[in-house]
Structures are given as C-alpha cells and as structure tokens.
A tleap script that builds the chain and sets N, CA, C and O, in Angstrom:
source leaprc.protein.ff14SB
mol = sequence {
  NMET PRO MET PRO ALA ALA GLU LEU GLU THR
  ARG LEU ARG THR ALA PHE PRO ASP ALA GLU
  ILE THR ILE THR ASP LEU ALA GLY ASP GLY
  ASP HIE TYR LYS ALA ARG ILE VAL SER SER
  GLN PHE THR GLY LEU PRO ARG VAL ARG GLN
  HIE GLN LEU VAL ASN LYS ALA LEU ALA ASP
  VAL LEU GLY GLY ASP LEU HIE ALA LEU ALA
  LEU GLU THR ALA THR PRO GLY CASP
}
set mol.1.N position { 18.623 2.284 0.108 }
set mol.1.CA position { 18.133 1.809 -1.140 }
set mol.1.C position { 16.717 1.987 -1.509 }
set mol.1.O position { 15.909 1.780 -0.604 }
set mol.2.N position { 16.213 2.367 -2.785 }
set mol.2.CA position { 15.015 2.432 -2.891 }
set mol.2.C position { 14.348 1.367 -2.937 }
set mol.2.O position { 14.912 0.287 -3.114 }
set mol.3.N position { 12.635 1.507 -2.740 }
set mol.3.CA position { 12.192 0.451 -3.643 }
set mol.3.C position { 11.296 0.235 -4.920 }
set mol.3.O position { 10.382 0.998 -5.233 }
set mol.4.N position { 11.528 -0.484 -5.368 }
set mol.4.CA position { 10.984 -0.084 -7.158 }
set mol.4.C position { 9.462 -0.191 -6.864 }
set mol.4.O position { 8.987 -0.767 -5.885 }
set mol.5.N position { 8.787 0.415 -7.802 }
set mol.5.CA position { 7.216 0.334 -7.672 }
set mol.5.C position { 6.398 -1.200 -7.939 }
set mol.5.O position { 5.286 -1.590 -7.584 }
set mol.6.N position { 7.355 -1.768 -8.629 }
set mol.6.CA position { 6.781 -3.180 -8.966 }
set mol.6.C position { 6.760 -4.198 -7.816 }
set mol.6.O position { 5.961 -5.132 -7.743 }
set mol.7.N position { 7.893 -3.867 -6.769 }
set mol.7.CA position { 8.021 -4.782 -5.795 }
set mol.7.C position { 7.147 -4.346 -4.994 }
set mol.7.O position { 6.374 -5.170 -4.506 }
set mol.8.N position { 7.039 -3.102 -4.679 }
set mol.8.CA position { 5.891 -2.416 -3.686 }
set mol.8.C position { 4.434 -3.015 -4.038 }
set mol.8.O position { 3.530 -3.245 -3.235 }
set mol.9.N position { 4.429 -3.213 -5.450 }
set mol.9.CA position { 2.886 -3.771 -5.834 }
set mol.9.C position { 3.052 -4.844 -5.680 }
set mol.9.O position { 2.097 -5.229 -5.005 }
set mol.10.N position { 3.841 -5.830 -5.928 }
set mol.10.CA position { 4.085 -7.166 -5.470 }
set mol.10.C position { 3.659 -7.760 -4.081 }
set mol.10.O position { 3.019 -8.760 -3.756 }
set mol.11.N position { 4.420 -6.497 -3.227 }
set mol.11.CA position { 3.859 -7.169 -1.805 }
set mol.11.C position { 2.851 -6.831 -1.465 }
set mol.11.O position { 2.354 -7.476 -0.542 }
set mol.12.N position { 1.881 -5.391 -2.176 }
set mol.12.CA position { 0.780 -5.132 -1.566 }
set mol.12.C position { -0.292 -6.661 -2.513 }
set mol.12.O position { -1.187 -7.288 -1.947 }
set mol.13.N position { 0.122 -6.879 -3.840 }
set mol.13.CA position { -0.719 -7.787 -4.196 }
set mol.13.C position { -0.900 -9.439 -3.162 }
set mol.13.O position { -1.922 -10.080 -2.917 }
set mol.14.N position { 0.467 -9.687 -2.779 }
set mol.14.CA position { 0.364 -10.831 -1.878 }
set mol.14.C position { -0.671 -10.767 -0.778 }
set mol.14.O position { -1.483 -11.635 -0.455 }
set mol.15.N position { -0.436 -9.287 -0.151 }
set mol.15.CA position { -1.338 -9.421 0.814 }
set mol.15.C position { -2.964 -9.090 0.594 }
set mol.15.O position { -3.697 -9.271 1.566 }
set mol.16.N position { -3.429 -8.708 -0.405 }
set mol.16.CA position { -4.821 -8.070 -0.484 }
set mol.16.C position { -4.921 -8.842 -2.214 }
set mol.16.O position { -4.951 -8.062 -3.166 }
set mol.17.N position { -4.964 -10.313 -2.468 }
set mol.17.CA position { -4.870 -10.572 -3.578 }
set mol.17.C position { -6.186 -10.300 -4.599 }
set mol.17.O position { -6.272 -10.513 -5.808 }
set mol.18.N position { -7.153 -9.763 -3.682 }
set mol.18.CA position { -8.464 -9.448 -4.644 }
set mol.18.C position { -8.363 -7.748 -4.948 }
set mol.18.O position { -9.260 -7.217 -5.603 }
set mol.19.N position { -7.322 -7.022 -4.476 }
set mol.19.CA position { -7.451 -5.687 -4.422 }
set mol.19.C position { -7.038 -5.001 -5.968 }
set mol.19.O position { -6.311 -5.563 -6.787 }
set mol.20.N position { -7.745 -3.530 -6.168 }
set mol.20.CA position { -7.297 -2.946 -7.227 }
set mol.20.C position { -6.012 -1.991 -6.441 }
set mol.20.O position { -6.040 -1.372 -5.377 }
set mol.21.N position { -5.128 -2.134 -7.253 }
set mol.21.CA position { -3.728 -1.333 -6.380 }
set mol.21.C position { -3.378 0.130 -7.499 }
set mol.21.O position { -2.985 0.063 -8.663 }
set mol.22.N position { -3.530 0.774 -7.084 }
set mol.22.CA position { -2.752 1.929 -8.176 }
set mol.22.C position { -1.115 2.470 -7.340 }
set mol.22.O position { -1.115 2.797 -6.153 }
set mol.23.N position { -0.256 2.476 -7.912 }
set mol.23.CA position { 0.896 2.672 -7.220 }
set mol.23.C position { 1.378 4.090 -7.781 }
set mol.23.O position { 1.048 4.232 -8.958 }
set mol.24.N position { 2.066 5.163 -7.246 }
set mol.24.CA position { 2.363 6.579 -7.541 }
set mol.24.C position { 3.253 7.044 -7.070 }
set mol.24.O position { 3.310 7.480 -5.920 }
set mol.25.N position { 4.358 7.030 -8.112 }
set mol.25.CA position { 5.751 8.146 -7.397 }
set mol.25.C position { 5.635 9.385 -7.329 }
set mol.25.O position { 5.351 10.101 -8.290 }
set mol.26.N position { 5.847 9.779 -6.154 }
set mol.26.CA position { 5.472 10.783 -5.629 }
set mol.26.C position { 6.237 11.815 -5.972 }
set mol.26.O position { 5.691 12.873 -6.286 }
set mol.27.N position { 7.865 11.672 -5.976 }
set mol.27.CA position { 8.765 12.212 -6.213 }
set mol.27.C position { 9.852 11.634 -7.116 }
set mol.27.O position { 11.009 12.044 -7.026 }
set mol.28.N position { 9.503 10.710 -7.965 }
set mol.28.CA position { 10.199 10.403 -8.977 }
set mol.28.C position { 11.555 9.618 -8.703 }
set mol.28.O position { 12.438 9.334 -9.513 }
set mol.29.N position { 11.478 9.333 -7.289 }
set mol.29.CA position { 13.050 8.652 -6.408 }
set mol.29.C position { 12.907 7.009 -6.008 }
set mol.29.O position { 13.766 6.278 -5.516 }
set mol.30.N position { 11.744 6.748 -6.334 }
set mol.30.CA position { 11.456 5.350 -6.040 }
set mol.30.C position { 11.591 4.827 -4.340 }
set mol.30.O position { 11.845 3.757 -3.787 }
set mol.31.N position { 11.219 6.447 -3.815 }
set mol.31.CA position { 11.183 5.966 -2.283 }
set mol.31.C position { 9.861 7.029 -1.280 }
set mol.31.O position { 9.685 7.212 -0.076 }
set mol.32.N position { 9.312 7.416 -2.260 }
set mol.32.CA position { 7.887 8.300 -1.867 }
set mol.32.C position { 7.346 7.889 -2.755 }
set mol.32.O position { 7.617 7.999 -3.950 }
set mol.33.N position { 6.140 7.133 -2.017 }
set mol.33.CA position { 4.812 6.699 -2.907 }
set mol.33.C position { 3.789 6.877 -2.226 }
set mol.33.O position { 3.722 6.946 -0.999 }
set mol.34.N position { 2.324 7.020 -3.558 }
set mol.34.CA position { 1.099 6.906 -2.617 }
set mol.34.C position { 0.570 5.550 -3.375 }
set mol.34.O position { 0.594 5.386 -4.595 }
set mol.35.N position { 0.095 4.624 -2.415 }
set mol.35.CA position { -0.601 3.719 -3.003 }
set mol.35.C position { -2.244 3.747 -2.503 }
set mol.35.O position { -2.666 4.054 -1.388 }
set mol.36.N position { -2.917 3.379 -3.543 }
set mol.36.CA position { -4.677 3.198 -3.656 }
set mol.36.C position { -4.870 1.940 -3.582 }
set mol.36.O position { -4.263 1.248 -4.399 }
set mol.37.N position { -5.715 1.309 -2.648 }
set mol.37.CA position { -5.656 0.062 -2.396 }
set mol.37.C position { -7.162 -0.215 -2.211 }
set mol.37.O position { -7.621 0.082 -1.108 }
set mol.38.N position { -7.941 -0.704 -3.066 }
set mol.38.CA position { -9.730 -1.231 -2.860 }
set mol.38.C position { -9.463 -2.812 -2.849 }
set mol.38.O position { -8.814 -3.565 -3.576 }
set mol.39.N position { -10.145 -2.957 -1.857 }
set mol.39.CA position { -10.044 -4.504 -1.533 }
set mol.39.C position { -11.146 -4.658 -0.379 }
set mol.39.O position { -11.267 -3.947 0.618 }
set mol.40.N position { -12.023 -5.910 -0.811 }
set mol.40.CA position { -12.779 -6.341 0.215 }
set mol.40.C position { -12.335 -6.549 1.577 }
set mol.40.O position { -13.062 -6.421 2.562 }
set mol.41.N position { -11.193 -6.855 1.592 }
set mol.41.CA position { -10.670 -7.350 3.074 }
set mol.41.C position { -11.055 -6.045 4.048 }
set mol.41.O position { -11.189 -6.096 5.271 }
set mol.42.N position { -11.192 -4.925 3.243 }
set mol.42.CA position { -11.371 -3.681 4.371 }
set mol.42.C position { -13.072 -3.401 4.656 }
set mol.42.O position { -13.397 -2.509 5.440 }
set mol.43.N position { -13.941 -4.098 4.069 }
set mol.43.CA position { -14.919 -4.121 4.311 }
set mol.43.C position { -15.210 -4.158 6.136 }
set mol.43.O position { -14.608 -4.783 7.008 }
set mol.44.N position { -16.140 -3.406 6.209 }
set mol.44.CA position { -16.506 -2.939 7.829 }
set mol.44.C position { -15.219 -2.805 8.882 }
set mol.44.O position { -15.323 -3.167 10.054 }
set mol.45.N position { -14.125 -2.302 8.389 }
set mol.45.CA position { -13.052 -1.891 9.161 }
set mol.45.C position { -13.133 -0.325 8.913 }
set mol.45.O position { -13.583 0.210 7.900 }
set mol.46.N position { -12.541 0.388 10.180 }
set mol.46.CA position { -12.531 1.895 10.037 }
set mol.46.C position { -11.131 1.930 9.144 }
set mol.46.O position { -10.306 1.031 8.984 }
set mol.47.N position { -11.147 2.989 8.732 }
set mol.47.CA position { -9.671 3.657 8.277 }
set mol.47.C position { -8.405 3.628 8.370 }
set mol.47.O position { -7.531 3.707 7.507 }
set mol.48.N position { -8.334 3.427 10.241 }
set mol.48.CA position { -6.775 3.271 10.711 }
set mol.48.C position { -6.745 1.842 10.728 }
set mol.48.O position { -5.621 1.343 10.670 }
set mol.49.N position { -7.888 0.942 10.804 }
set mol.49.CA position { -7.530 -0.421 10.816 }
set mol.49.C position { -7.015 -0.867 9.439 }
set mol.49.O position { -6.124 -1.698 9.260 }
set mol.50.N position { -7.711 -0.189 8.470 }
set mol.50.CA position { -7.251 -0.700 6.966 }
set mol.50.C position { -5.723 -0.504 6.819 }
set mol.50.O position { -4.911 -1.376 6.511 }
set mol.51.N position { -5.504 0.666 7.069 }
set mol.51.CA position { -4.379 1.250 6.999 }
set mol.51.C position { -3.057 0.455 7.960 }
set mol.51.O position { -1.876 0.354 7.629 }
set mol.52.N position { -3.624 0.029 9.046 }
set mol.52.CA position { -2.476 -0.951 10.140 }
set mol.52.C position { -2.740 -2.325 9.120 }
set mol.52.O position { -1.846 -3.153 9.293 }
set mol.53.N position { -3.659 -2.706 8.203 }
set mol.53.CA position { -3.583 -3.910 7.817 }
set mol.53.C position { -2.194 -3.783 6.436 }
set mol.53.O position { -1.300 -4.597 6.206 }
set mol.54.N position { -2.430 -2.726 5.876 }
set mol.54.CA position { -1.268 -2.395 4.912 }
set mol.54.C position { -0.060 -2.192 5.740 }
set mol.54.O position { 0.925 -2.807 5.331 }
set mol.55.N position { 0.116 -1.423 6.886 }
set mol.55.CA position { 1.508 -1.432 7.175 }
set mol.55.C position { 1.957 -2.404 7.891 }
set mol.55.O position { 3.178 -2.510 8.003 }
set mol.56.N position { 1.301 -3.113 8.384 }
set mol.56.CA position { 1.556 -5.032 8.580 }
set mol.56.C position { 2.286 -5.645 7.606 }
set mol.56.O position { 3.362 -6.236 7.699 }
set mol.57.N position { 1.431 -5.396 6.449 }
set mol.57.CA position { 2.110 -6.296 4.819 }
set mol.57.C position { 3.368 -5.890 4.801 }
set mol.57.O position { 4.258 -6.726 4.650 }
set mol.58.N position { 3.658 -4.573 4.947 }
set mol.58.CA position { 4.930 -3.721 4.662 }
set mol.58.C position { 6.021 -3.412 5.788 }
set mol.58.O position { 7.082 -2.806 5.633 }
set mol.59.N position { 5.513 -3.965 6.943 }
set mol.59.CA position { 6.221 -3.709 8.189 }
set mol.59.C position { 7.901 -3.960 7.856 }
set mol.59.O position { 8.670 -3.106 8.297 }
set mol.60.N position { 8.440 -5.056 7.127 }
set mol.60.CA position { 9.533 -5.372 7.289 }
set mol.60.C position { 10.586 -4.021 6.523 }
set mol.60.O position { 11.718 -3.804 6.954 }
set mol.61.N position { 10.001 -3.247 5.399 }
set mol.61.CA position { 10.682 -2.369 4.656 }
set mol.61.C position { 10.115 -0.826 4.932 }
set mol.61.O position { 10.637 0.131 4.359 }
set mol.62.N position { 9.080 -0.676 5.796 }
set mol.62.CA position { 8.725 0.950 5.836 }
set mol.62.C position { 9.744 1.239 7.137 }
set mol.62.O position { 9.996 0.732 8.230 }
set mol.63.N position { 10.130 2.279 6.389 }
set mol.63.CA position { 11.269 3.536 7.287 }
set mol.63.C position { 12.562 2.862 6.790 }
set mol.63.O position { 13.628 3.414 7.062 }
set mol.64.N position { 12.558 1.764 6.113 }
set mol.64.CA position { 14.178 1.316 5.278 }
set mol.64.C position { 13.967 1.523 4.044 }
set mol.64.O position { 13.878 2.634 3.521 }
set mol.65.N position { 13.852 0.240 3.384 }
set mol.65.CA position { 13.643 0.573 1.723 }
set mol.65.C position { 12.442 1.662 1.405 }
set mol.65.O position { 12.711 2.605 0.662 }
set mol.66.N position { 11.363 1.557 1.862 }
set mol.66.CA position { 10.382 2.267 1.445 }
set mol.66.C position { 10.380 3.355 2.677 }
set mol.66.O position { 10.154 2.966 3.823 }
set mol.67.N position { 10.648 4.761 2.382 }
set mol.67.CA position { 10.901 5.633 2.966 }
set mol.67.C position { 9.437 6.432 3.562 }
set mol.67.O position { 9.247 6.767 4.731 }
set mol.68.N position { 8.578 6.602 2.508 }
set mol.68.CA position { 7.253 7.489 2.728 }
set mol.68.C position { 6.260 6.882 1.913 }
set mol.68.O position { 6.556 6.672 0.737 }
set mol.69.N position { 5.242 6.592 2.290 }
set mol.69.CA position { 4.200 6.002 1.894 }
set mol.69.C position { 2.719 6.652 2.315 }
set mol.69.O position { 2.323 6.695 3.480 }
set mol.70.N position { 1.993 7.135 1.195 }
set mol.70.CA position { 0.874 7.607 1.743 }
set mol.70.C position { -0.272 6.840 0.987 }
set mol.70.O position { -0.272 6.539 -0.207 }
set mol.71.N position { -1.291 6.573 1.959 }
set mol.71.CA position { -2.180 5.439 1.673 }
set mol.71.C position { -3.596 6.141 1.324 }
set mol.71.O position { -4.015 7.192 1.808 }
set mol.72.N position { -4.108 5.480 0.562 }
set mol.72.CA position { -5.441 5.428 0.216 }
set mol.72.C position { -6.194 4.221 0.284 }
set mol.72.O position { -6.114 3.589 -0.769 }
set mol.73.N position { -7.042 3.570 1.340 }
set mol.73.CA position { -7.918 2.428 1.174 }
set mol.73.C position { -9.546 2.643 0.931 }
set mol.73.O position { -10.122 3.627 1.396 }
set mol.74.N position { -10.006 1.957 0.408 }
set mol.74.CA position { -11.264 1.642 0.379 }
set mol.74.C position { -11.667 0.423 -0.135 }
set mol.74.O position { -10.919 -0.391 -0.677 }
set mol.75.N position { -13.127 0.279 0.080 }
set mol.75.CA position { -13.599 -0.757 -0.454 }
set mol.75.C position { -14.301 -0.775 -1.466 }
set mol.75.O position { -14.925 0.272 -1.635 }
set mol.76.N position { -14.505 -1.804 -2.463 }
set mol.76.CA position { -15.313 -2.028 -3.685 }
set mol.76.C position { -16.676 -1.315 -3.747 }
set mol.76.O position { -17.597 -1.731 -3.043 }
set mol.77.N position { -16.865 -0.111 -4.676 }
set mol.77.CA position { -18.049 0.377 -4.580 }
set mol.77.C position { -17.987 2.012 -3.629 }
set mol.77.O position { -18.866 2.868 -3.730 }
set mol.78.N position { -16.639 2.153 -2.665 }
set mol.78.CA position { -16.431 3.584 -2.291 }
set mol.78.C position { -16.105 4.623 -3.373 }
set mol.78.O position { -15.933 5.802 -3.066 }
savepdb mol mol.pdb
quit
C-alpha cells in the first residue's frame, strides 16, 4: 500500500523537528518520492551519515509502504 506524502512528511518532521522539508511525488503513484531535508542536525556530518539518519527514521516503512525515496539533505545555509 502506498504511503501518502503527508504521512512521510509527518514522520520526517518528527525525526527532524527543525527541518525545512520538501516532498515531491516522482511518479504520481505515492510510492516513489524525493525528499529534501534541510536540518541543523546534519551539521558536521558527511552526506552518508545524514542519509543514514533519515533511513533510520523511516526504517519500518522503507522497502514496504515506501518503495523508493531519493534523498537530498543539507544544513541551513547550504
């Protein structure tokens, strides 16, 4: 079952409360998204570690309700 964009955004806001989050449905099917997350929690972390934090926040739905997620992470000012 696809995950609504609003649910994805809610999960990300819970994990990254200070973040600016933009969700884009890439295929129009509620199953393939791009998320841009700008958070101070990423400060000083390499991109791989930033993505690991996002994946950890979504671990229970990745590969299931959430089939594909392209990530773009940044810190404020990037």
